[in-house]
N, C-alpha and C positions, 0 to 999 in steps of 0.2 A: 475235866475236859478242857481242851484248849486248841487254838489254831496251830496246825502242824507245819505250815509253810514258813520259811524264814524270809522270803522275798515279799515285802508288803504289797508290791504292785500286783502280785499273783494271787494274793489271798482274797477269797470271796466268802465272807462270813455266812452267807446263805447257802453255800455249797458244803454239805455235811462231809464230803470226802476230805475237806481241808481241816476237819476237826479231829482231835484225839479224845477218846473216851476211856476212862479208867474204871474198872470194876473190881470190887473185893467184898467179902462178906462184912456186913455191918458189925458182926461179933468181933472182928479184928479191930475195928475202930473203937468199939465200946470197951474192949479189953486193954488196948494200948494207949488210948487217949480218952479215958472215961469222962473227964470234965471239960474237954475241948469244945468250944462253940464254933470256932472257925478253923479252916485248914488251908495252908498254903500248898502250892503244887509240890514244892520241895518236901514238905512233911508228908504229903500224900504218897509220893514216890518212895519214901522210906518204908512204907507199909507194903511194898511190893504188889501193887495192883496188877491186874491183867490189862494191857492196852489193847483195845479192840476198835475196829472201824464201826461206823454207825450200824451197818447191816448185821453185825454180830452182837449187838448189845443184849438182845433178848436171850440168846443162848448163853452168853457170859453171866448174865444175872441168874438164870436158872441153874447154871453150874455152881455159882457162888452160894446159892440158896441150899443146894444139896451138900455142899462142903461144910456147912455149919456143923 
């Protein structure tokens, strides 16, 4: 997850609409980076996660769980 706005004056870290959330099955992480302890945004994006707004996290996690 990360703040989506480029204009720092506009960003409110307490406003979840300014955040980006990325979801993908844990199995993908375990298969592609089994020994990895940390993950940069760039590395995460290479795993092709689904980017979702805050209100869609639950549905995305449920979908990822079914995709295992």
